[in-house]
C-alpha positions in Angstrom: 0.0 0.0 0.0 2.7 2.5 1.0 6.3 2.4 -0.1 9.3 4.6 0.7 10.9 6.7 -1.9 13.6 8.9 -0.5 12.1 11.0 2.3 8.5 10.6 1.1 6.1 7.6 1.4 4.2 6.8 -1.7 0.5 5.8 -1.2 -1.2 3.6 -3.8 -4.8 4.4 -4.8 -5.5 0.7 -5.6 -6.9 -1.6 -2.9 -5.5 -5.1 -2.7 -7.2 -8.3 -1.6 -5.3 -7.9 1.7 -6.7 -4.4 2.2 -10.3 -5.7 1.6 -9.9 -8.6 3.9 -8.4 -6.3 6.6 -11.5 -4.1 6.3 -13.8 -7.0 6.6 -12.0 -8.2 9.7 -12.2 -4.8 11.3 -15.9 -4.7 10.6 -16.2 -7.8 12.7 -14.0 -6.5 15.4 -11.0 -8.7 14.5 -7.9 -6.6 15.2 -10.0 -3.5 15.1 -7.9 -1.5 17.6 -4.7 -2.3 15.7 -6.0 -1.5 12.3 -4.0 1.6 11.6 -1.3 3.1 9.4 1.8 5.1 10.4 1.1 8.8 10.6 3.0 11.2 8.4 3.0 12.9 5.0 2.3 10.6 2.0 2.6 11.2 -1.7 -0.3 10.2 -4.0 0.8 10.1 -7.6 3.6 12.6 -8.2 2.8 15.7 -6.1 4.6 18.9 -6.5 4.8 22.3 -4.8 1.3 23.3 -6.1 -0.5 20.1 -5.3 -3.4 20.1 -2.8 -2.9 18.7 0.7 -5.6 16.4 2.2 -5.7 15.5 5.8 -7.2 12.4 7.4 -6.9 10.0 10.4 -4.6 7.0 10.6 -7.5 4.5 10.9 -6.6 2.3 8.0 -10.2 1.8 6.8 -10.5 5.6 6.6 -7.3 5.9 4.7 -8.4 3.2 2.3 -11.7 5.0 1.7 -9.9 8.2 0.9 -7.1 6.9 -1.3 -9.3 4.7 -3.5 -11.1 7.9 -4.6 -7.8 9.6 -5.6 -6.8 7.6 -8.6 -5.0 9.5 -11.3 -4.3 12.5 -9.1 -1.1 14.1 -7.8 -1.5 15.3 -4.2 -0.2 15.1 -0.7 -2.1 13.1 2.0 -1.2 14.0 5.6 -2.2 11.3 8.0 -2.6 12.4 11.6 -1.9 10.1 14.6 -5.5 9.5 15.9 -4.5 6.2 17.7 -6.2 4.2 15.0 -9.6 5.9 15.3 -11.7 7.4 12.5 -12.0 11.1 11.9 -15.3 11.7 13.5 -14.7 9.8 16.7 -11.1 11.1 16.9 -12.3 14.7 16.6 -14.7 14.2 19.5 -11.9 12.7 21.6 -9.3 15.4 20.6 -6.8 13.2 18.8 -7.8 14.6 15.4 -7.1 18.1 16.6 -5.2 21.3 16.5 -2.1 20.2 18.3 -1.6 17.0 16.3 -2.2 18.9 13.0 0.3 21.6 13.8 2.8 19.0 14.9 2.5 17.1 11.6 2.9 20.3 9.6 6.2 21.0 11.4 7.4 17.4 11.5 6.9 16.9 7.8 8.5 20.2 6.9 5.4 20.9 4.8 6.3 24.6 4.3 9.3 23.6 2.2 7.3 21.1 0.1 4.5 23.4 -1.1 4.3 27.1 -2.1 0.6 27.4 -1.2 -0.8 27.5 2.4 -4.0 25.5 2.3 -5.0 22.3 4.0 -8.2 20.3 3.1 -9.7 18.6 6.1 -12.7 16.3 6.3 -15.8 18.1 7.5 -16.4 15.6 10.2 -13.1 16.6 11.8 -14.2 20.2 12.3 -15.2 19.7 16.0 -11.6 18.8 16.9 -9.7 21.5 15.0 -9.5 25.3 15.7 -9.0 26.6 12.2 -7.9 30.1 13.3 -5.4 28.6 15.7 -3.9 26.4 13.0 -3.4 29.4 10.8 -1.9 31.5 13.6 0.6 28.8 14.5 1.4 27.3 11.1 0.4 29.8 8.5 -1.9 27.2 6.8 -5.5 27.9 6.1 -8.0 25.2 6.9 -10.6 24.3 4.3 -13.2 21.8 5.0 -14.0 19.3 2.3 -17.0 16.9 1.9 -18.5 14.6 4.5 -17.9 11.5 2.3 -14.7 10.4 0.6 -16.4 9.6 -2.7 -17.2 13.3 -3.1 -13.5 14.4 -2.9 -13.0 14.2 -6.7 -15.9 16.6 -7.3 -14.6 18.9 -4.6 -11.1 19.0 -6.2 -12.4 19.4 -9.8 -14.8 22.2 -9.0 -12.6 24.8 -7.3 -13.0 23.4 -3.8 -16.8 23.8 -3.9 -19.5 21.3 -3.1 -23.2 20.7 -3.7 -25.3 21.3 -0.7 -26.0 17.6 -0.1 -22.3 16.9 0.1 -22.2 18.8 3.3 -24.9 16.8 4.9 -24.3 13.8 7.1 -26.3 10.8 5.9 -26.8 7.8 8.1 -28.9 5.4 6.0 -30.0 2.0 6.9 -27.1 0.6 4.8 -24.7 2.8 6.7 -26.1 1.4 10.0 -26.1 -2.1 8.7 -22.4 -2.2 8.0 -21.7 -1.1 11.6 -23.7 -3.8 13.3 -21.3 -6.7 12.9 -18.8 -5.3 15.4 -21.7 -4.5 17.8 -22.9 -8.1 17.6 -19.4 -9.4 18.2 -18.9 -7.1 21.2 -22.3 -8.2 22.6 -21.5 -11.9 22.1 -18.1 -11.6 23.7 -19.8 -10.4 26.9 -22.7 -12.8 26.7 -20.6 -15.8 26.1 -19.0 -15.2 29.5 -22.5 -14.8 31.0 -23.6 -18.0 29.3 -20.6 -19.8 30.7 -21.3 -18.6 34.2 -25.0 -19.6 33.9 -24.0 -23.1 32.7 -21.6 -23.6 35.7 -24.1 -22.4 38.2 -26.8 -24.5 36.7 -24.5 -27.6 36.9 -23.9 -26.9 40.5 -27.6 -26.5 41.2 -27.2 -22.9 42.3 -29.1 -21.2 39.6 -32.0 -22.4 37.5 -31.2 -22.2 33.8 -33.4 -23.5 31.0 -33.1 -23.4 27.2 -35.7 -20.6 27.2 -33.3 -18.5 29.2 -30.5 -18.8 26.6 -32.9 -18.2 23.7 -34.4 -15.2 25.5 -31.0 -13.6 26.0 -29.9 -14.3 22.4 -33.0 -12.5 21.2 -32.3 -9.5 23.4 -28.8 -9.3 21.9 -30.3 -9.4 18.4 -32.8 -6.7 19.3 -30.2 -4.4 20.9 -27.3 -4.9 18.5 -29.0 -5.3 15.2 -32.7 -4.6 15.0 -32.6 -1.3 17.0 -29.7 0.2 15.0 -31.4 -0.7 11.7 -34.8 0.8 12.8 -33.2 3.7 14.7 -34.9 6.6 13.0 -38.4 5.0 13.2 -38.4 3.8 16.9 -40.0 6.4 19.2 -38.0 8.4 21.6 -34.6 10.1 21.5 -32.5 8.1 24.0 -30.9 5.0 22.5 -31.5 3.1 25.7 -35.2 3.9 25.5 -35.3 2.7 21.8 -33.6 -0.5 22.8 -35.9 -1.0 25.7 -38.9 -0.8 23.4 -37.6 -3.4 20.9 -36.5 -5.6 23.8 -40.0 -5.3 25.4 -41.5 -6.4 22.1 -39.3 -9.4 22.1 -39.9 -10.2 25.8 -43.7 -10.0 25.3 -43.5 -12.2 22.2 -41.3 -14.8 23.9 -43.4 -14.8 27.0 -46.7 -15.3 25.1 -45.2 -18.2 23.3 -43.9 -19.8 26.5 -47.1 -19.3 28.3 -49.1 -20.8 25.4 -47.0 -23.9 25.6 -47.4 -24.1 29.4 -43.6 -24.2 30.0 -43.1 -21.1 32.1 -44.8 -19.7 35.2 -45.9 -16.1 35.7 -42.9 -15.2 37.8 -40.5 -16.5 35.2 -42.3 -14.5 32.5 -42.2 -11.4 34.7 -38.4 -11.8 35.1 -38.1 -11.8 31.3 -40.0 -8.6 31.2 -37.2 -7.0 33.3 -34.2 -8.8 32.0 -34.7 -8.8 28.2 -35.6 -5.2 27.6 -32.8 -4.1 29.9 -30.2 -6.1 27.9 -31.5 -4.8 24.6 -31.4 -1.2 26.0 -27.8 -1.7 27.1 -26.6 -3.0 23.7 -28.5 -0.3 21.8 -27.0 2.3 24.0 -23.6 1.0 22.9 -24.4 1.9 19.3 -24.2 5.6 20.3 -20.4 5.3 19.6 -21.2 4.5 15.9 -24.1 6.9 15.4 -24.2 10.4 14.0 -27.5 11.0 16.0 -25.9 12.0 19.3 -23.0 13.8 20.9 -20.4 13.0 23.6 -22.2 15.1 26.2 -25.5 13.5 25.2 -24.1 10.0 25.6 -22.6 10.9 29.0 -25.9 12.3 30.2 -27.9 9.2 29.0 -25.5 6.8 30.6 -25.7 8.5 33.9 -29.5 8.1 33.8 -29.9 4.8 32.0 -27.2 2.6 33.4 -28.4 2.6 37.1 -31.9 1.7 35.8 -30.6 -1.1 33.6 -28.5 -2.5 36.4 -31.5 -2.3 38.8 -33.8 -4.1 36.4 -31.3 -6.8 35.6 -30.7 -7.4 39.3 -34.4 -7.5 40.1 -35.1 -9.7 37.1 -32.4 -12.2 38.0 -33.7 -12.5 41.6 -37.2 -13.0 40.4 -36.0 -15.7 38.0 -34.3 -17.6 40.8 -37.4 -17.3 43.0 -39.6 -18.6 40.2 -37.6 -21.8 40.1 -38.6 -22.7 43.6 -42.3 -21.9 43.3 
């Protein structure tokens, strides 16, 4: 992908099979936190002193999305050290920010490589960068490009201007779908530990565990990590935890009606499901806030302070009721 040529690193605009497999693995949470590229200044094509300078994060999936849209062009790509995190999340956390940008300008000796003083940053990085501070400290003017990498060619070919919709953040059902695999993996990693503990306690005769318990929990994971994200705009409420609670409640009611119709669960057991399953679904849907464009860091923190104690209380009460139902 990148090769050294003198003091510059050359970045290819063609993705290899290895690149595509790496992205697929990252989507499923495999090596996600190590999926990065070395920060620094890269050459795309044969850039010269008048070539534009694009800036992005060092999350490799982000770099790949950018570079594959730069075929046939000569420009510079400055990659900031965002600790392997995408632009939007890194801007919120401060790693895609003013200090790192100014540092890379100085470290790469950018002033000696170009005669102009313009940097093109992704629009989603604006929250982390103080444009006037960058200009004051480096002499470079910050220009914000499009939201999506596929609109970069239009931006470059039309005098650094964009159509109105290229400034809008879209978060379609397909966008949400491609983010759910890692959410499912994270949820299953946690629940496999829970299932293991349940199996051990059941074997020791400490806790009652039936097949319905496992199926109920799996359904709650599906509702919280997949169904809620997909239906996010259409589920009532603003809080993610509330949206997840609603889908989890639908699952709990459906499962309880089925079990009751088969005569294989008592009322206390069904009531325990009404507490446990919506709470789990709410928790896993709330995790999706880190992938969504629908909320902010302050909003997430506020929701967690309110929702987490309620989720924990409901899970605790539901577990106690489930144990009691075994002895009645």
